[in-house]
C-alpha positions as CSV (number, residue, x, y, z in Angstrom):
1,M,-17.5,-41.4,-7.3
2,D,-14.5,-42.2,-5.2
3,F,-12.3,-40.3,-7.7
4,V,-14.5,-37.2,-7.4
5,L,-14.3,-37.4,-3.6
6,D,-10.5,-37.8,-3.8
7,I,-10.3,-34.7,-6.0
8,K,-12.4,-32.7,-3.6
9,S,-10.3,-33.8,-0.7
10,S,-7.0,-33.0,-2.5
11,I,-8.2,-29.6,-3.5
12,G,-9.4,-28.9,0.1
13,L,-6.1,-29.9,1.6
14,E,-4.2,-27.8,-1.0
15,A,-6.5,-24.8,-0.5
16,E,-6.2,-24.8,3.3
17,N,-2.4,-25.1,3.1
18,L,-2.4,-22.1,0.8
19,V,-4.6,-20.0,3.2
20,N,-2.9,-21.1,6.4
21,K,0.7,-21.2,5.4
22,V,1.5,-20.0,1.9
23,F,-0.4,-16.7,2.0
24,P,1.3,-15.4,5.1
25,E,4.7,-16.5,3.8
26,K,4.1,-14.8,0.4
27,T,3.0,-11.6,2.1
28,A,6.3,-11.5,4.0
29,Q,8.3,-12.5,0.9
30,L,6.8,-9.9,-1.3
31,D,7.2,-7.2,1.3
32,A,10.9,-8.1,1.5
33,I,11.1,-7.9,-2.3
34,L,9.5,-4.5,-2.3
35,Q,12.0,-3.2,0.3
36,S,15.0,-4.7,-1.5
37,P,17.5,-2.4,-3.2
38,E,16.4,-3.5,-6.7
39,F,12.9,-2.0,-6.3
40,R,13.9,1.3,-4.6
41,L,12.7,4.5,-6.3
42,E,16.3,5.7,-6.1
43,N,16.9,3.4,-9.1
44,I,14.9,5.5,-11.5
45,P,17.9,7.5,-12.7
46,S,19.8,4.3,-13.4
47,V,16.8,2.9,-15.4
48,R,16.7,6.1,-17.5
49,Q,20.4,6.0,-18.0
50,K,20.2,2.6,-19.5
51,S,17.6,3.9,-22.0
52,W,19.8,6.9,-23.0
53,E,22.9,4.7,-23.4
54,S,21.0,2.6,-26.0
55,H,20.1,5.7,-27.9
56,A,23.7,7.1,-27.7
57,N,25.0,3.7,-29.0
58,V,22.6,3.8,-32.0
59,T,23.5,7.5,-32.8
60,A,27.3,6.8,-32.6
61,K,27.1,3.8,-35.0
62,K,25.0,5.8,-37.4
63,E,27.5,8.7,-37.4
64,N,30.5,6.4,-37.7
65,S,28.9,4.8,-40.7
66,K,28.3,8.1,-42.4
67,A,31.8,9.4,-41.6
68,S,33.4,6.2,-42.9
69,T,31.5,6.5,-46.2
70,S,32.4,10.2,-46.5
71,D,36.1,9.5,-45.9
72,R,36.2,6.9,-48.6
73,N,34.6,9.2,-51.1
74,I,37.2,12.0,-51.0
75,G,39.3,12.1,-54.2
76,E,37.5,9.1,-55.8
77,P,36.8,9.1,-59.5
78,P,33.1,9.2,-60.5
79,A,32.8,5.4,-61.2
80,K,34.3,4.6,-57.8
81,L,32.3,7.3,-56.1
82,L,29.0,5.8,-57.4
83,K,30.1,2.4,-56.2
84,S,31.1,3.9,-52.8
85,C,27.7,5.5,-52.5
86,D,26.1,2.1,-53.1
87,E,28.3,0.7,-50.4
88,G,27.3,3.6,-48.2
89,D,23.6,2.7,-48.7
90,A,24.4,-0.9,-47.7
91,S,26.2,0.4,-44.7
92,E,23.1,2.4,-43.8
93,D,21.0,-0.7,-44.1
94,A,23.4,-2.6,-41.8
95,V,23.1,0.2,-39.2
96,E,19.3,0.1,-39.4
97,K,19.4,-3.6,-38.8
98,Q,21.4,-3.4,-35.6
99,E,19.9,-4.5,-32.4
100,V,18.3,-2.3,-29.7
101,F,18.3,-4.3,-26.5
102,S,15.7,-4.3,-23.8
103,N,16.4,-2.4,-20.6
104,P,18.3,-5.0,-18.5
105,Q,17.0,-3.6,-15.2
106,I,13.4,-3.9,-16.3
107,V,13.9,-7.4,-17.7
108,H,15.5,-8.5,-14.5
109,L,12.6,-7.2,-12.4
110,L,10.1,-8.8,-14.7
111,E,11.9,-12.2,-14.2
112,I,11.3,-11.8,-10.5
113,I,7.7,-10.6,-10.7
114,R,6.1,-12.8,-13.4
115,P,6.4,-16.1,-11.5
116,E,4.8,-14.4,-8.5
117,I,1.9,-13.1,-10.6
118,I,1.3,-16.6,-12.0
119,T,1.5,-18.2,-8.6
120,L,-1.1,-15.9,-7.1
121,M,-3.4,-16.6,-10.1
122,E,-3.1,-20.3,-9.6
123,S,-3.6,-20.1,-5.9
124,C,-6.8,-18.0,-6.2
125,N,-8.1,-20.5,-8.7
126,T,-7.5,-23.4,-6.4
127,I,-9.1,-21.7,-3.4
128,R,-12.1,-20.6,-5.5
129,T,-12.6,-24.1,-6.6
130,W,-12.4,-25.3,-3.0
131,V,-15.1,-22.8,-1.9
132,M,-17.3,-23.7,-4.8
133,L,-17.1,-27.4,-3.9
134,L,-18.2,-26.4,-0.4
135,L,-21.4,-24.8,-1.6
136,P,-24.4,-26.6,-0.1
137,K,-27.5,-27.6,-2.1
138,M,-29.9,-24.7,-2.8
139,E,-32.6,-24.3,-0.2
140,D,-34.9,-21.6,1.1
141,G,-33.6,-19.7,4.2
142,N,-30.4,-20.0,6.2
143,N,-28.4,-18.6,3.3
144,F,-26.1,-16.2,5.1
145,G,-23.2,-18.6,5.0
146,V,-23.8,-19.2,1.3
147,S,-23.6,-15.4,0.7
148,V,-20.3,-15.4,2.6
149,Q,-19.0,-18.2,0.3
150,E,-20.2,-16.3,-2.8
151,E,-18.6,-13.1,-1.6
152,T,-15.3,-14.9,-1.0
153,M,-15.4,-16.4,-4.5
154,G,-16.1,-13.0,-6.0
155,E,-13.0,-11.5,-4.2
156,L,-10.9,-14.4,-5.5
157,K,-12.1,-14.0,-9.0
158,G,-11.4,-10.3,-8.8
159,V,-7.8,-10.9,-7.8
160,E,-7.4,-13.4,-10.7
161,T,-8.7,-10.8,-13.1
162,E,-6.4,-8.0,-11.8
163,T,-3.3,-10.2,-11.9
164,A,-4.1,-11.1,-15.4
165,V,-4.1,-7.4,-16.2
166,F,-0.6,-7.2,-14.7
167,L,0.6,-9.8,-17.2
168,E,-1.0,-8.1,-20.1
169,S,0.6,-4.7,-19.2
170,T,4.1,-6.2,-19.6
171,T,3.2,-7.4,-23.1
172,S,1.9,-3.9,-24.0
173,Y,5.1,-2.3,-22.6
174,F,7.4,-4.4,-24.8
175,F,5.2,-3.8,-27.9
176,A,5.1,-0.1,-27.5
177,R,8.8,0.1,-26.7
178,A,9.7,-2.0,-29.8
179,K,7.7,0.2,-32.1
180,V,9.5,3.4,-30.9
181,A,12.9,1.6,-30.8
182,S,12.6,1.0,-34.6
183,K,12.1,4.8,-34.9
184,V,15.2,5.4,-32.9
185,I,17.3,3.3,-35.3
186,K,15.9,5.1,-38.3
187,H,15.9,8.6,-36.8
188,P,18.6,8.7,-34.1
189,K,18.7,12.5,-34.1
190,I,15.1,12.9,-33.2
191,H,15.6,12.8,-29.4
192,D,11.9,12.6,-28.6
193,Y,11.9,9.0,-29.6
194,A,14.7,8.2,-27.3
195,R,13.0,10.2,-24.6
196,F,9.8,8.2,-25.0
197,I,11.8,5.0,-24.4
198,A,13.4,6.5,-21.3
199,E,10.0,7.6,-20.0
200,E,8.4,4.3,-20.8
201,D,11.1,2.4,-18.9
202,E,10.7,4.7,-15.9
203,K,6.9,4.2,-16.0
204,Q,7.4,0.4,-16.2
205,F,9.8,0.4,-13.3
206,V,7.3,2.3,-11.1
207,S,4.5,0.0,-12.4
208,L,6.4,-3.1,-11.5
209,R,7.1,-1.7,-8.0
210,H,3.4,-1.0,-7.7
211,T,2.6,-4.6,-8.9
212,V,4.8,-6.1,-6.1
213,A,2.9,-4.0,-3.5
214,E,-0.4,-5.0,-5.0
215,L,0.5,-8.7,-4.9
216,R,1.5,-8.4,-1.3
217,N,-1.7,-6.7,-0.5
218,F,-3.8,-9.3,-2.3
219,Y,-2.2,-12.1,-0.3
220,S,-2.7,-10.2,3.0
221,S,-6.3,-9.2,2.3
222,L,-7.4,-12.6,1.0
223,H,-5.8,-14.3,4.0
224,D,-7.6,-11.9,6.4
225,L,-10.9,-12.3,4.6
226,I,-10.9,-16.1,4.5
227,M,-9.6,-16.6,8.1
228,K,-12.2,-14.2,9.5
229,N,-15.0,-16.2,7.7
230,I,-13.5,-19.6,7.7
231,D,-16.3,-21.2,9.7
232,K,-19.0,-20.0,7.4
233,I,-16.9,-20.9,4.3
234,K,-16.4,-24.4,5.5
235,K,-19.8,-24.9,7.0
236,P,-22.3,-22.4,5.6
237,R,-25.3,-24.1,7.2
238,N,-25.5,-25.7,10.6
239,S,-27.4,-28.6,9.1
240,N,-25.0,-29.1,6.2
241,L,-23.7,-32.6,6.9
242,S,-22.6,-33.1,3.3
243,S,-19.6,-30.8,3.7
244,M,-16.4,-32.6,3.8
245,Y,-15.3,-30.5,6.8
């Protein structure tokens, strides 16, 4: 029993620290990130340029491989020509096995954002658990404070769900990009594949910027909601003497 009370007390202290101190700090921190040079919309041309540079590199290697094979074939007798063609096929395979790297700007931004997403999810879970532990026993009447607690838990759960979607979207981005990147390697002259990657990188950049704004807004709105209703959250009923606060 003492262990359970210790857990309740520990979660309560952590949750109140999150609401009172961490949430305002995170709101300011994420706003600063959003305003930083790395997340400015003016960076979109640079993001697209990195995508096209990758396509140009693949195309150049493919053309160089073909040119090299063609030069070796000039004036060769039939037997050597056949062997050279085999070597050319091997060279083609080598080109098709080359690497197409991720957009470095997008990867850098993801490294900044992912920890922030996970931190918010964990914080919401902690505060939701705290509010849940403050729920009084079920009784008839005088349940307005309980409804406030339930509404708060619903908001926290909603934020957890939306932040999980942010994580999932990054996985979908890499998967879609990788599928088309393989097409770029095989068909470097079909520029629509390369354009898709450039468009996908641009869309991901805008999405990441939006994610930072949403994380900031979540921290701000949750802090505002909880602080406005803190009395009802901590003591939903006037007669609730079992609450630890």
